[in-house]
Legacy VTK file of the C-alpha trace (Angstrom):
# vtk DataFile Version 3.0
C-alpha trace
ASCII
DATASET POLYDATA
POINTS 356 float
-12.259 13.321 -64.944
-9.526 11.100 -66.356
-5.898 11.727 -65.431
-4.077 13.676 -68.132
-0.350 12.942 -68.014
0.321 16.074 -70.048
-1.372 18.351 -67.499
1.290 19.881 -65.243
-1.241 20.762 -62.565
-2.499 17.176 -62.412
1.044 15.768 -62.313
1.934 18.091 -59.433
-1.293 17.330 -57.583
-0.680 13.586 -57.925
2.906 14.001 -56.714
1.607 15.837 -53.650
-1.000 13.133 -53.051
1.591 10.335 -53.234
3.903 12.337 -50.947
1.194 12.870 -48.337
0.247 9.187 -48.552
3.881 8.251 -47.760
4.269 6.677 -51.178
7.528 5.806 -52.866
9.896 8.775 -53.118
10.966 7.665 -56.595
7.370 7.855 -57.827
7.029 11.408 -56.490
10.294 12.452 -58.134
9.262 10.873 -61.453
5.961 12.785 -61.429
7.737 16.049 -60.624
10.359 15.385 -63.323
7.569 14.820 -65.850
5.875 18.047 -64.793
9.097 20.060 -65.057
9.875 18.613 -68.488
6.591 20.077 -69.688
6.868 23.344 -67.760
10.375 23.987 -66.357
9.454 27.257 -64.652
6.429 26.184 -62.620
6.694 27.534 -59.055
4.176 25.125 -57.533
5.969 22.088 -58.944
9.245 23.427 -57.558
7.492 24.006 -54.218
6.356 20.369 -54.078
9.932 19.261 -54.746
11.080 21.463 -51.861
8.480 19.845 -49.603
9.705 16.401 -50.663
13.307 17.301 -49.850
12.429 18.751 -46.460
9.751 16.416 -45.103
10.771 13.123 -46.674
14.520 13.406 -47.227
15.216 15.727 -44.247
17.511 17.781 -46.491
16.728 21.271 -45.227
19.492 23.114 -47.065
18.672 21.559 -50.416
14.992 22.263 -49.797
15.767 25.918 -49.057
17.551 26.339 -52.397
14.764 24.674 -54.390
12.139 26.821 -52.646
14.162 29.968 -53.336
14.050 29.011 -57.010
10.265 28.617 -56.765
9.956 32.086 -55.242
12.162 33.614 -57.930
9.678 32.243 -60.472
6.649 33.432 -58.471
7.286 35.516 -55.317
3.623 35.111 -54.318
3.494 31.298 -54.531
1.769 30.451 -51.252
2.916 26.799 -51.307
6.576 27.787 -51.644
6.264 30.528 -49.018
4.657 28.152 -46.518
7.176 25.356 -47.112
10.084 27.806 -46.846
8.696 29.031 -43.531
8.787 25.447 -42.263
12.366 25.047 -43.484
13.397 28.095 -41.443
11.653 26.578 -38.413
13.824 23.471 -38.849
16.577 22.782 -36.320
19.075 23.359 -39.138
18.161 27.071 -39.127
15.872 28.063 -36.236
15.504 31.406 -38.042
12.194 32.446 -36.534
12.145 35.923 -38.090
12.411 34.483 -41.597
9.912 31.743 -40.773
7.300 34.242 -39.600
7.923 36.500 -42.599
7.287 33.616 -45.007
4.142 32.455 -43.198
2.755 36.002 -43.248
3.533 36.367 -46.950
1.883 33.018 -47.696
-1.303 34.146 -45.939
-1.179 37.571 -47.588
-1.080 35.773 -50.941
-3.795 33.275 -49.960
-5.642 33.900 -46.671
-7.274 30.461 -46.957
-4.051 28.480 -47.369
-4.649 25.682 -44.853
-0.999 24.538 -44.389
0.119 28.149 -43.805
-2.673 28.696 -41.263
-1.746 25.473 -39.496
2.001 26.001 -39.412
1.690 29.670 -38.493
-0.542 28.512 -35.646
2.209 26.130 -34.561
4.669 29.049 -34.767
2.432 31.157 -32.516
2.129 28.242 -30.086
5.732 27.074 -29.870
7.750 30.234 -30.577
5.664 33.236 -29.500
3.541 31.399 -26.891
0.520 33.356 -28.145
-1.922 30.553 -27.458
-5.103 32.478 -28.227
-3.851 33.423 -31.680
-2.642 29.875 -32.289
-6.109 28.550 -31.514
-7.748 31.071 -33.845
-5.464 30.019 -36.701
-6.127 26.322 -36.062
-9.879 26.925 -35.981
-9.845 28.744 -39.327
-7.718 26.015 -40.894
-10.002 23.249 -39.628
-13.112 25.135 -40.749
-11.638 25.211 -44.263
-10.371 21.610 -44.153
-11.674 19.485 -41.249
-9.522 16.547 -42.404
-6.152 18.320 -42.493
-3.998 15.793 -40.640
-1.200 18.285 -39.929
-3.605 20.816 -38.442
-5.500 18.185 -36.452
-2.179 16.977 -35.054
-1.065 20.510 -34.198
-4.397 21.269 -32.539
-4.284 18.034 -30.531
-0.830 18.980 -29.289
-2.127 22.457 -28.423
-5.018 21.019 -26.383
-2.710 18.661 -24.508
0.170 21.051 -23.849
-1.536 24.419 -23.469
-4.929 23.500 -22.007
-4.042 20.205 -20.308
-7.170 18.844 -22.017
-5.631 15.414 -22.377
-8.844 13.535 -23.170
-9.692 15.807 -26.115
-6.092 15.717 -27.296
-6.034 11.927 -27.242
-9.281 11.719 -29.230
-7.854 14.025 -31.892
-4.583 12.106 -32.093
-6.539 8.906 -32.651
-8.547 10.643 -35.360
-5.353 11.734 -37.122
-3.941 8.222 -36.992
-7.192 6.821 -38.377
-6.779 9.217 -41.314
-3.032 8.694 -41.666
-1.574 5.678 -39.811
1.953 6.638 -40.907
1.981 10.208 -39.555
5.230 10.014 -37.578
4.985 13.494 -36.033
1.598 12.603 -34.580
3.053 9.552 -32.861
5.711 11.835 -31.337
3.180 14.398 -30.107
0.812 11.665 -28.924
3.650 10.116 -26.935
4.422 13.466 -25.283
0.791 13.973 -24.264
0.560 10.424 -22.889
3.775 11.054 -20.959
2.363 14.189 -19.338
-0.918 12.385 -18.643
0.682 9.497 -16.771
4.444 9.921 -16.237
4.608 6.784 -14.072
3.330 4.532 -16.885
5.732 5.121 -19.774
4.958 2.046 -21.879
2.360 3.693 -24.137
4.561 6.756 -24.687
7.570 4.599 -25.543
5.425 2.609 -27.966
4.478 5.867 -29.729
8.092 7.000 -30.031
9.173 3.551 -31.249
6.403 3.592 -33.848
7.529 7.032 -35.072
11.100 5.727 -35.383
9.921 2.640 -37.277
7.986 4.826 -39.742
10.730 7.414 -40.187
14.150 6.255 -38.933
15.778 9.552 -39.940
13.485 11.704 -37.757
15.852 12.961 -35.057
13.085 14.280 -32.795
11.693 10.791 -32.144
14.992 9.619 -30.663
15.272 12.791 -28.586
11.804 12.380 -27.082
12.483 8.713 -26.382
15.815 9.549 -24.717
14.226 12.087 -22.357
11.541 9.597 -21.356
14.114 6.840 -20.782
16.020 9.223 -18.497
12.806 9.846 -16.540
12.365 6.106 -15.929
16.054 5.655 -15.030
17.073 3.738 -18.150
20.044 6.021 -18.496
22.265 3.884 -20.699
19.522 3.506 -23.320
18.743 7.211 -22.966
22.325 8.165 -23.788
22.304 5.937 -26.876
19.158 7.681 -28.134
20.539 11.162 -27.407
23.597 10.325 -29.509
21.487 8.952 -32.355
19.297 12.052 -32.340
22.279 14.406 -32.428
23.938 12.413 -35.205
20.839 13.144 -37.307
20.258 16.720 -36.146
23.337 18.179 -34.374
21.702 21.520 -33.554
18.426 20.502 -31.904
18.296 22.618 -28.704
15.778 20.280 -27.024
18.095 17.280 -27.356
21.277 19.239 -26.647
19.785 20.662 -23.449
18.416 17.328 -22.233
21.657 15.504 -22.993
23.618 18.221 -21.190
21.367 17.802 -18.154
21.893 14.020 -18.370
25.686 14.396 -18.429
25.806 16.861 -15.539
23.174 15.305 -13.271
24.215 11.680 -13.752
27.900 11.814 -14.597
28.985 15.109 -13.073
30.505 16.105 -16.427
30.110 19.858 -16.145
32.603 20.580 -18.946
30.827 18.616 -21.674
27.428 19.665 -20.365
28.411 23.342 -20.577
29.622 22.863 -24.166
26.264 21.312 -25.092
24.294 24.128 -23.455
26.364 26.635 -25.398
25.620 24.770 -28.636
21.921 24.744 -27.781
21.871 28.497 -27.138
23.829 29.170 -30.310
21.112 27.268 -32.206
18.282 28.998 -30.318
19.187 31.864 -27.944
15.608 31.883 -26.607
15.418 28.194 -25.654
13.942 28.119 -22.145
15.347 24.791 -20.868
18.841 25.641 -22.087
18.837 29.071 -20.436
17.493 27.787 -17.114
19.462 24.538 -16.939
22.690 26.269 -17.959
22.056 28.829 -15.233
21.642 25.948 -12.779
24.930 24.401 -13.915
26.809 27.688 -13.469
25.261 28.034 -10.027
25.964 24.481 -8.840
29.274 23.619 -10.501
31.029 26.978 -10.593
29.278 29.121 -8.021
29.052 31.809 -10.712
25.901 33.420 -9.397
26.193 36.540 -11.536
26.438 34.590 -14.807
23.522 32.408 -13.689
21.540 35.544 -12.828
22.134 36.929 -16.340
20.826 33.733 -17.929
17.718 33.639 -15.735
17.111 37.337 -16.427
17.412 36.673 -20.176
14.912 33.817 -19.909
12.463 36.107 -18.079
12.928 38.919 -20.585
12.303 36.564 -23.504
9.402 34.729 -21.848
7.976 37.160 -19.260
4.821 35.113 -18.632
6.280 31.607 -18.526
5.374 30.248 -15.047
8.264 27.772 -14.784
10.834 30.423 -15.686
9.380 32.861 -13.161
9.408 30.236 -10.405
12.922 28.963 -11.124
14.300 32.496 -11.207
12.481 33.352 -7.978
13.994 30.312 -6.232
17.462 31.307 -7.426
17.030 34.918 -6.295
15.822 33.860 -2.846
18.408 31.136 -2.178
21.512 32.533 -3.889
21.143 36.293 -4.316
18.954 36.860 -1.213
16.828 39.400 -3.075
13.593 38.331 -1.443
11.378 41.198 -2.614
12.149 40.524 -6.267
11.672 36.787 -5.755
8.290 37.368 -4.129
7.224 39.636 -7.010
8.092 36.905 -9.524
6.123 34.284 -7.565
3.107 36.617 -7.443
3.354 37.136 -11.185
3.573 33.370 -11.787
0.401 32.875 -9.734
-1.416 35.524 -11.779
-0.284 33.964 -15.074
-1.065 30.403 -14.028
-3.370 30.255 -10.978
LINES 1 357
356 0 1 2 3 4 5 6 7 8 9 10 11 12 13 14 15 16 17 18 19 20 21 22 23 24 25 26 27 28 29 30 31 32 33 34 35 36 37 38 39 40 41 42 43 44 45 46 47 48 49 50 51 52 53 54 55 56 57 58 59 60 61 62 63 64 65 66 67 68 69 70 71 72 73 74 75 76 77 78 79 80 81 82 83 84 85 86 87 88 89 90 91 92 93 94 95 96 97 98 99 100 101 102 103 104 105 106 107 108 109 110 111 112 113 114 115 116 117 118 119 120 121 122 123 124 125 126 127 128 129 130 131 132 133 134 135 136 137 138 139 140 141 142 143 144 145 146 147 148 149 150 151 152 153 154 155 156 157 158 159 160 161 162 163 164 165 166 167 168 169 170 171 172 173 174 175 176 177 178 179 180 181 182 183 184 185 186 187 188 189 190 191 192 193 194 195 196 197 198 199 200 201 202 203 204 205 206 207 208 209 210 211 212 213 214 215 216 217 218 219 220 221 222 223 224 225 226 227 228 229 230 231 232 233 234 235 236 237 238 239 240 241 242 243 244 245 246 247 248 249 250 251 252 253 254 255 256 257 258 259 260 261 262 263 264 265 266 267 268 269 270 271 272 273 274 275 276 277 278 279 280 281 282 283 284 285 286 287 288 289 290 291 292 293 294 295 296 297 298 299 300 301 302 303 304 305 306 307 308 309 310 311 312 313 314 315 316 317 318 319 320 321 322 323 324 325 326 327 328 329 330 331 332 333 334 335 336 337 338 339 340 341 342 343 344 345 346 347 348 349 350 351 352 353 354 355
């Protein structure tokens, strides 16, 4: 069928296609403007504009407002609900309750909505650590659309991080990049899997992070991942530069705040600035595991405040009761600092049951 420039649905579909193909932002905006001139109150067109603002422009707050407008027009618009869920997952908000609510509503409106299935799977994986449910959601999404690059990338990350199936993860990442060579998030996740696969050979991981930065220079996460890897290979000056760049783009990213705090305390002995960064990280995400555990370690080592450290470790365990690293770190603290050996032994036993 020939393209009909008067058809709002076709204009919106073409805008989405150009957006996914990393085409010119101006072209996408022109197509959306043309669609809205013909039909000003079209929720799906407004949803595509929200996606453009969030994924391409990294303007989460503007995206939220546009998506709210879409949902005022049509509260059941699955595209707008899914995109708004992703906005609330953004480091700008980290509002997981709202994110989950929007993903659930998107799937209630359209149970076969592939992006909602994929991103709700990522939510289950990264936020709730319900790995079985995450896998089920990914499998449904990929059954419906085997070429969904976002879902393939999420599933590859799941295989690498949750199953340590690094070979399968790497094959899927390569498949995604064959389908979409400019998928910056995939380069980030691929770099993380390569890093876990061979931490003593960082060149391939660094190449992935550098490629992600080249594709999308405003993506704060790429700089944060690169900084953490540079710290691991003792390139601390370059690491600090990348931490600062990441935080200039996304000041509330708990992953970067926590890693930079650890960098400042471990390498420079700057407990004051490190503590301020941990507090910022926990304000952004009170359930962030590294921030809770590393901040507890700082309070233990720099201040000897065992009771405050104990509260942080206990919070981490309450929030993530089956996370092996949390259980082991808390057990070590209890044995060495609090001398509560029975409780420490119980935590170690639980960690062994969770992750034999």
